[in-house]
Structure formats: C-alpha cells, structure tokens
N, C-alpha and C positions, 0 to 999 in steps of 0.2 A: 472430833467433837462437832456436833451440829446444833449448838445453842444459838438461838436468835436473841440478840440483845434488845432491851426495851427501846422505845422511840427516843431519839436524841443521844443514844449511847453507841459506842463501838467496843467490841471485844477485840483486844490486841494480844498478840503473842508476847509473852514476857520478855523475849529477846529485844523488843523495841522500846523497853521501858525508859531509857535515857537518850533516845534518839531525837534528832532535830524534827523529825516528822511528828512525834508525839508532843514535843514542846509547842509546836505551832498548830496543833489540832484544836479546833474550837468546838468540840463536843465532849461529853463525859466519856471517860475511858475506863473499861474494866479489863484488867490484865488476867491472862490465863496461861498456865504452864503447859497444858496439853491441848493446844488448839489444832494439832494435826499439821498438815503441810501448809495450810493457809496462814497468812500473816494477820489478817483482819476479818472479822465477821461484822456485817452491817445489819441494821434493823429491817431493811427491805429484802432480806433473804439473799443478799449478795455476799460473796467472800472475795478477798483480794489476796493475790500473791504478788509480792514486790520483787522485781528483778533489778538489781542495782547496776550501776556502771561497772563496779568492781567485778560483779558476777560475770558480766558480758566479756570483759577484757581478760579475765582469768582463764577462760576456755569454755569447754562444752559441759562442765559440771552442772550448770544451771538447767541444761536440757533434761537431765534425770529428774530434777526437782519439779520441772514443769510437767513431765509425764506422770509423776506420782500425783501431782495436783489434779490433773485432768482425770486420772483413774480413780481418785478418791470418791467413793460413793457418797455423793453429797446432794442434798435437796436445795442447795444454794446455786444462784447464778454465779458462774466463775469468771472473775475479771482478773486481768494481768496488767499491772502497772510496770512499765519498762522505762528506765532512765535513758533518755536520748540526749546526750551531751556532745560537745565537740570531740571529746576523747572516744566515746563509744559510737559516734556517727557512722564510721566505716563498717561496723558490725550490725547496725540497726536493721538493715533490710533482711539480713539472714535470720535475725531473731524474729522479726515480724513474720516472715514466711513460715518459720517453724511454729510459732504460736498460733497464727491465724489459719494458715492453709493446712499444715500437717496435723495440728492438734484440735483445730476448730474452736479455739477459745477467743474471747474478746480482749483485744489489746488496746491499752490507753497509754500513749507516750507522755511522759512527764519530764521536766527539766531537772528535777531533783526532789528531795524530800519535802521541801516547803510547798512546792506546787502540788505534790501528791496529797499533802495534808489539806490543802484548799479544795482539791477535787473530792476527797473523802467527806469533808465537811459539807460541801454542796450536795452530795448524794444523800447524806444523812438528814440534812435540814430540808431537803426537797422531797421528803418522804410522802407528803400529801399529794405532790404532783407525780406524774408518770415518770418513771426512770428512763431517760433516753438511751441508756446503755443496755437495758434488758431486751433480749431478743424476743420477738413476737413469734409464738409458735402457732402453726396452723392447726386448727382443731380437727380438720379432716383432710385426707388427701384429695386432690382434684382429679376427677374422672376424665380422662382424655376423650372418651366417647361423648360425654355430656358437653365438653368444651367444643368439640367438633359440631355437635348438633346445634348448639346455640349460635355458632358462627354462620349457620345456614340462613338465619333470619336476615332479610335485607336491611342494610345499614348497621349491622352488628359485626365489628371486627374482633380481633383477639382481645384487645384491651377492654372493650365493653362486655364481651362474653365473660372474661375473668371477673369483672366487677359484678355482673349479674350472679355468677356462680358463687362468689364470695358472700353475697348478700342473701341469696335464697338457697336453702339447704338441699333442694332437689329440683329436678326438671318438673316434677308434678307441682311443687309449690310455685315455681316460676309460671307455669301454665295457668294457675288459679289466681294470679295477681291482676289487679286492675291497672289501667294506664296511669292512674294517679299515684299508685304505689311505685311504679317503675320510673316515673318522671325524675325524681331526685337523683337517680342512679345514671340514667342514659339520656335524659332530655325528653321533651314532649314528642317530637316527631318519631324518634326511635321507639319510645314507649308505646306509641300507637301501633308501630310496625310489629313489635314483639307481641303485643296483645292480639293483633289480627292473625299473626302467624300461628 
C-alpha cells in the first residue's frame, strides 16, 4: 500500500494497535490491515520499519524483513527505527552495518517505543519544515571533465569548483555569469578570477 496520510496523521499497521508506541503518539492515527512490510506511513512520504530489541536478539529473521522492505517498490523515503538498548547493544553495530551499508537505508536508533513515538511525532509535526532525515538527491551527475576544467581557474580548488558546478548547470552558463553573480558562491577575488578566465 502506498497511501499518504493527511497532514497531522500517521497510517499504522494494525499490529501496533495496543502498543506503547501508539499510546504515546501525539498525532492522529489511522490503522490499516494491509500496510505491506512497513509499520508506519507518514504524511511527508516517509515510511518506517521498526526493528525491536526482540527482533535483534532472536536472530537474523529481521534481515529478511529488512530486505523485503528495501525491495518493496515504494515512492516513500524508507526509514528504519532500531531499538538500541543495553540488551541489544552488542548486536547494534552489525544491524547498523547491514541496514546502512548493505541495504542503503536510513537508520535511526531509538531507546524504545516511547522515544520512537516522540521521533515520529516530531517528523509529522515538523511537516512544514524540511525533513532532516530525507536524503538529498542530486538532480544531475557531476561531469569529471567539467570539474577538472573549473579547477584550472586560478584560486579555484576542488571545493569551490564543486560549489560552482552545483550552482550553475553548465560550463556555458558559468562563462556567461557576472562577477556579482559569482561573489556569493566563491567570494569577490575568486569571482573576478573566474570571470576573467
């Protein structure tokens, strides 16, 4: 299911109906029987899978669920909340490696369901602000040749070259800019050097 809840609401899997997480959640909750692998859908087009301390200690069964979650064709930003407690602490680094490095998902450690509900509430109520957990996607790949060319300008190193190429869509557009347009990005002196070059 890829339903987006209305602002201020969360769609939760029916399996969470009587949990401590739901009891302390400070947003309106809509329950759904067939939510798929995800446990929660949020109004900012994020979905959450919750990995409990019990899941981690019980063995590697949680890994299959994480793989299904990652492979689910979803238009949602996929977040994984993982309980990190004294009991599961010894397993946490392996879980973190699997979730982040092997699967490429965003992991957020929580101490338990109460902290998870606070985090979900913050994400939902912070809808008007930018979501700090959302990955920024690059709209276009960076051309290594363009990067090398811009680095030839005196006073422009890799960092300033990257900043210029992120701001201007092409070398041609960069060549047609005025020093005034370049100043906020690289400063007055380098802006003049880029323009002259």
